[in-house]
Structure formats: C-alpha cells, structure tokens
C-alpha positions in Angstrom: 33.3 -7.8 21.7 31.3 -9.5 24.3 27.9 -6.7 24.4 28.2 -6.0 20.7 25.9 -9.5 19.5 24.2 -9.8 18.4 24.5 -8.1 14.8 22.4 -5.7 12.9 20.0 -8.0 11.2 17.6 -5.5 9.4 18.5 -2.5 7.0 16.5 -0.4 4.7 17.5 -0.1 0.7 16.3 2.8 -0.6 18.4 3.3 -4.2 21.6 2.2 -4.6 21.4 3.6 -0.3 21.5 1.3 2.5 20.4 3.1 5.5 20.8 1.8 8.5 19.6 2.7 12.3 22.0 0.9 14.3 21.4 0.8 18.1 24.5 2.3 21.0 26.3 -0.5 21.1 26.7 -1.2 17.6 27.9 2.4 16.9 31.4 2.0 18.0 31.8 -0.1 15.1 30.0 1.5 12.5 32.5 1.4 10.0 33.1 -1.9 9.8 29.6 -2.5 9.4 29.1 0.2 6.9 32.3 -1.6 4.7 31.1 -5.7 5.5 27.6 -4.1 3.5 29.1 -2.1 1.3 31.8 -5.3 -0.3 28.7 -7.7 0.3 25.8 -5.8 -1.7 28.1 -3.6 -4.4 27.7 -2.7 -7.1 24.4 -2.5 -6.3 24.4 -0.7 -3.4 27.0 1.8 -3.1 26.6 3.7 -0.6 25.5 2.9 3.3 24.7 5.4 5.7 23.2 5.4 9.6 20.5 7.6 10.8 21.5 10.5 13.1 18.9 11.6 15.9 15.1 11.2 15.3 12.3 12.9 12.3 12.2 16.4 13.3 11.0 19.7 12.4 8.5 20.2 10.0 10.0 18.8 7.0 10.1 15.7 8.7 14.0 15.0 7.7 16.8 13.7 9.8 21.1 13.8 9.6 22.2 10.8 8.6 26.2 10.0 8.8 28.2 8.2 5.8 30.1 4.6 7.0 30.9 3.4 3.6 31.0 4.1 0.2 30.3 7.7 -1.7 28.6 10.3 -0.3 25.6 10.4 -2.9 21.9 10.1 -1.3 20.3 11.5 -4.4 18.3 8.0 -5.1 16.6 6.5 -8.0 13.4 4.7 -6.6 11.2 2.0 -8.7 7.8 1.4 -7.0 5.2 -0.4 -8.8 6.7 0.7 -11.5 6.2 4.4 -10.9 10.3 5.9 -11.4 11.0 8.5 -8.5 14.5 10.6 -7.8 15.2 12.6 -4.7 17.8 13.6 -2.5 17.3 11.0 0.7 19.1 14.3 3.1 16.6 16.4 1.6 13.2 15.0 1.9 10.8 12.4 4.3 10.9 9.1 2.5 9.7 5.6 4.5 10.0 2.7 2.1 7.4 0.4 4.9 4.6 2.4 4.0 4.9 1.3 -0.2 2.1 -1.4 1.1 -0.2 1.3 2.9 0.2 3.2 -0.6 -0.2 0.0 -2.4 -4.1 -0.2 -0.3 -4.9 3.2 -1.3 -4.4 2.6 -5.2 -6.0 -1.0 -4.5 -9.0 -0.6 -2.4 -10.2 3.3 -2.1 -9.3 5.3 -5.1 -11.5 4.2 -8.0 -10.4 5.7 -11.8 -10.6 9.2 -12.7 -11.1 10.1 -9.1 -9.5 13.4 -7.2 -7.3 12.8 -5.0 -6.0 15.3 -2.4 -2.5 14.8 -1.0 -1.4 17.3 2.3 1.7 16.2 3.5 2.6 13.8 0.6 6.2 14.0 0.5 8.2 13.5 -3.2 5.0 12.7 -3.8 4.8 8.7 -4.5 1.6 7.6 -3.9 0.1 10.8 -6.0 1.9 9.5 -9.0 1.3 6.1 -8.1 -2.6 7.2 -8.8 -2.3 9.5 -11.5 0.1 6.2 -13.1 -2.2 3.6 -12.8 -5.9 5.3 -12.0 -5.5 8.1 -14.5 -6.5 10.4 -11.9 -6.3 14.1 -10.8 -4.1 15.4 -8.0 -3.6 18.2 -5.8 -0.1 17.3 -4.1 0.7 19.7 -1.2 4.0 20.0 1.1 5.6 22.6 3.0 9.4 21.2 2.2 10.3 23.5 -1.2 12.6 20.5 -2.3 9.8 17.5 -2.0 7.7 20.0 -4.3 10.5 20.2 -6.6 10.9 16.6 -6.5 7.7 15.7 -7.5 7.2 18.2 -10.1 10.6 16.4 -11.7 8.3 12.7 -11.4 5.2 14.1 -12.5 7.2 15.2 -15.7 8.8 12.3 -16.6 5.9 10.0 -15.5 3.4 12.1 -17.3 3.9 9.6 -20.1 2.6 7.2 -18.8 -0.3 8.4 -16.7 -3.2 6.3 -17.2 -6.2 8.4 -19.9 -9.7 9.5 -19.0 -8.7 11.6 -16.0 -10.9 14.3 -14.9 -8.9 16.6 -16.6 -8.3 20.4 -16.3 -5.2 22.0 -14.4 -5.2 24.3 -10.8 -2.8 26.6 -9.4 1.2 25.2 -9.9 -0.2 22.6 -13.2 1.1 22.6 -16.3 -1.5 22.8 -18.7 -2.5 19.2 -20.4 -5.3 18.3 -22.3 -8.5 17.6 -21.3 -9.6 14.5 -19.9 -6.1 14.1 -18.6 -5.2 13.6 -15.1 -2.7 16.0 -13.5 -0.7 16.2 -11.1 -1.2 19.9 -9.6 1.4 20.9 -6.5 1.7 23.3 -3.9 3.7 24.3 -1.4 2.7 25.3 1.4 1.0 25.4 4.7 -1.4 22.2 4.9 -3.8 23.5 7.3 -4.5 26.8 4.7 -4.3 23.8 1.3 -6.7 22.1 2.6 -9.0 25.2 3.4 -8.9 26.0 0.2 -9.6 22.7 -1.6 -12.9 23.2 -0.9 -12.9 26.2 -3.4 -12.7 23.6 -6.6 -15.6 23.2 -8.5 -16.0 19.8 -7.5 -15.0 18.4 -4.1 -12.1 15.9 -4.1 -12.9 12.2 -4.2 -9.9 11.9 -1.2 -8.3 13.3 1.0 -4.7 11.4 2.3 -3.4 13.5 5.6 0.1 11.3 6.7 1.3 13.3 9.3 1.1 10.7 12.0 3.0 13.2 14.4 0.3 16.4 14.1 -2.2 15.2 11.4 -5.3 15.4 13.9 -4.4 19.5 14.4 -5.1 20.6 10.7 -9.0 18.6 11.0 -10.2 22.0 11.9 -9.4 23.4 8.2 -12.7 21.5 6.8 -14.8 23.4 8.8 -14.7 26.4 5.6 -15.9 23.4 3.4 -19.3 24.4 2.5 -21.9 22.0 3.1 -23.8 20.8 0.9 -22.0 21.4 -2.4 -22.0 18.2 -4.0 -25.7 18.6 -4.4 -27.2 22.4 -4.6 -30.6 20.9 -4.3 -30.8 17.7 -2.4 -33.8 18.6 -0.1 -31.7 18.1 3.2 -33.5 21.8 4.6 -36.1 22.8 5.8 -38.0 25.8 5.2 -36.2 27.6 7.9 -32.9 26.4 6.5 -32.6 24.2 9.0 -30.3 20.4 8.3 -33.1 17.9 8.5 -31.9 14.7 9.5 -34.4 12.7 8.1 -34.1 13.6 4.5 -32.8 10.4 1.6 -28.9 11.6 1.0 -28.9 9.0 -1.8 -29.3 11.1 -4.7 -26.3 13.1 -3.8 -22.8 11.9 -4.8 -20.0 10.7 -2.1 -18.8 12.6 0.1 -15.1 13.5 0.8 -13.2 10.6 1.8 -9.9 11.4 4.4 -7.4 8.8 5.2 -5.8 10.5 8.3 -2.4 8.4 10.3 -1.6 9.5 13.6 0.6 7.8 16.5 -1.6 6.3 18.9 -0.6 4.3 22.0 -3.7 1.9 24.2 -4.9 3.6 27.5 -2.9 2.2 30.0 -5.4 0.0 32.1 -3.3 0.2 35.6 -4.0 3.8 35.5 -5.4 5.9 38.0 -7.6 7.3 35.6 -8.4 4.6 33.1 -9.2 2.4 36.3 -11.5 4.8 37.1 -13.4 4.9 33.6 -12.7 0.8 34.0 -14.6 1.2 37.1 -17.7 3.1 35.2 -17.9 0.9 32.3 -15.8 2.8 30.1 -12.9 0.5 29.3 -9.4 1.3 28.8 -9.1 2.0 24.8 -7.1 0.6 22.2 -4.5 2.5 20.2 -7.6 2.6 16.7 -10.0 4.0 19.7 -7.8 5.9 20.5 -6.7 7.2 17.2 -10.9 8.1 16.3 -10.7 9.6 19.5 -8.2 11.7 18.3 -9.5 12.2 14.9 -13.3 13.2 16.7 -11.4 15.8 19.2 -10.0 17.5 16.0 -13.2 17.5 13.7 -15.2 18.3 16.5 -13.0 19.7 20.0 -15.0 19.8 23.4 -13.5 23.1 25.8 -14.4 24.4 28.7 -13.6 22.3 31.7 -15.8 19.2 30.9 -13.5 16.0 30.9 -13.2 14.7 27.3 -15.4 11.9 25.6 -14.0 8.7 24.8 -15.1 5.9 22.4 -16.4 9.0 20.1 -16.7 6.5 17.4 -20.3 5.5 17.3 -21.5 9.5 17.8 -18.9 10.4 14.4 -21.6 7.7 12.7 -24.5 9.5 13.1 -23.3 12.2 11.7 -22.8 10.3 8.6 -18.7 10.0 8.9 -18.2 6.1 7.7 -15.6 5.8 10.7 -13.1 2.8 9.8 -9.5 1.9 10.8 -6.3 -0.2 11.1 -3.1 -0.5 12.2 -0.7 0.1 9.4 2.8 -0.2 11.6 4.5 -0.4 14.7 7.5 2.3 15.6 7.7 1.7 19.2 6.9 -0.5 21.8 3.6 0.4 22.4 2.9 2.9 20.1 2.0 2.1 16.5 -0.2 4.1 13.1 -3.1 4.1 12.8 -5.3 5.3 9.8 -8.3 6.3 10.2 -10.9 6.8 7.3 -14.3 8.7 7.0 -16.0 10.5 5.2 -16.6 14.3 5.5 -20.3 15.0 5.5 -22.7 17.6 5.2 -24.0 17.0 8.7 -20.1 16.8 10.1 -19.4 19.7 8.4 -22.8 21.1 9.5 -22.2 20.7 13.1 -18.5 21.8 12.9 -19.7 25.6 11.5 -22.0 26.0 14.3 -25.3 24.0 13.3 -27.3 22.2 15.8 -28.5 18.9 14.4 -30.2 16.5 16.7 -28.9 12.9 16.3 -30.7 11.3 18.9 
C-alpha cells in the first residue's frame, strides 16, 4: 500500500526474540512483517514481538504482542561473556544500554570496589562488575521478578567472578569465602535501599541510579548518610563542631561517586520564560545543564516562592561534587537520557543535613 513505505528497518534482538516498535502505519501489516522476519532469521530467531504501549508502572515493563513464532519470551542473553536469563515480559531490559554498561566497567569501576545499583533490573551491570573486576555488589530492584533473575544469574556466573574482591556478605546474600566478590540482592524501595547503604561498615565506591523517569526524587536518601564516615579523624571540624572548608581533605579516602540517569530536554529559547532569562544574561540551558539542575534540585531542593536557580553545577562543585555529565541516547525528538556523575562529599552531606557551610 502507498501509505506503508518505507518498511520497518530497525529492531532489537534479545536472545531468540526480535522486538519491534512498529509505527502506526505498519500495524495493519504486523503479522506479515513478523512472518518475513522469522523466515529470514530462523533458526536463530524463534519469536517476533511488537511493543504495545509505553514502558510504565513501578516495574518499568510494557505489554507486547507475539507476531510470529512460538510464544516464548524466556530469553538467554550473553553480554561481554556474561550469561543472563530472564522473561522479557516480566522485567525491564534495554540492549542499547550495553555500551553504557561497558563504559562504567572500563572507565569508572576499579577492581575490588563496592558497587551499589539501586535499580538493577536483571543485573547485567552487577554481574559484569563481579565477573570482570571482582567487585562486591549491592543490588536492588522493586520488581520481585528482577530480584529472582539476578539471583539466578549470580549463581550461574559465580565461578567466573574475578577473585580479589572485598568479600563479605549482607542481607539477601549467600555466604562466600573471604576475599571473594559477592552479589547481595535486595528487593524493595530504592529510597530505603540507598538510605540503608549509609549504615554499611564501608560506604560503596559507586552508586548507580538508572531510572531516568524519576531517579532524582530518590536523591534525598543520601541525607541520612554519615558525613565524615570515610575518615573519622580527618580534622575537618573546628572546636565548635563546624565544618572547616579550608581543611586538607587529601588524607581521606575517595567519596562515593553516584552515576544517575535522567530524561532531560533543553530549554525552549522561544518561550517567554527563557527569553526573560536570556535578557538577564542567562542563556537557555542544554539538556545536560537541565539534567544537572535536576540533580541539584534533588540533592538540595529550593523551597518557598523563590524562583529556582539555574546552572547549579558550579555550586555543587564548590561542595566537592566534581560533577560530570554526558548524553547517553536519544529517546524522542529533543528528549535525551543524560548520565550525571557526582561525588557525595562530606560538605554536600553537611549542607543536606542542614549545616551552614560558607563556600564563598
């Protein structure tokens, strides 16, 4: 039909399943499209599905319709040598994030570190970090199915975990020998999970928050972390107990680094609000600027009737956050996923907990 071209050109392969996101004009021909793909790609591909609706709900799942092949969505995925098994209909999965997971493994995480993932999904990043780097993992997801699948994958890949991790176990983990990495799985609210990380004997080296829809709303959980825990006698307080911002912090171990993912759109330069800011020498923000401001608002919300401050990266850096950000992928015209990485410094925690800190 004249209205159908061009035909669908892209799909996501997840194990033996091809996942389509057909445009409305292609929906009437969905069965034909599914059959053609199955004929061309079998036996490797055994099922073709089409996404129905949007990712939604607390478990970040979506409905799907089988267009061709057997109605089996239990998939086996191998990513960078790590084996994962899960039911595509019961958990969130995105193959396109494999590059971002590889970046964290290659450029951010170090051997033997402690990594916490507050929205772990099926645990691809967690199992990769334990396998490749011998990291000790604290994994959490609200979805009981995701928690089950990561436990299963951890057991399946356990013999391949790289030795030399920090060892030890926490709630939900199976006892392992000392100096071996472990994956400690929790199933619950991410706010509580992040808050409780502050009670660990050693704070995590990294906290991953990959829930772009609403991850910034969980940042307040860090308020309950103890400031100065990494070095209990670092001399950063004066006789009155106030924080000394000029103190030498080099003796303290590195603060936890958070990697938060959020949706963001740049400011619309033509809007009346942004024209006013531009007139006052405040240019429209890029998606990265907006994402950093969302993080700042989550950490240090500005209340009352005062108009929210923009371009807050410099302020966070004065608190020792060392903010970095990059674009991960497009999700819609003008809408992107941004990864904002920053450090949970003692100064930041002090301000979050209501202390006055003069940083000017």
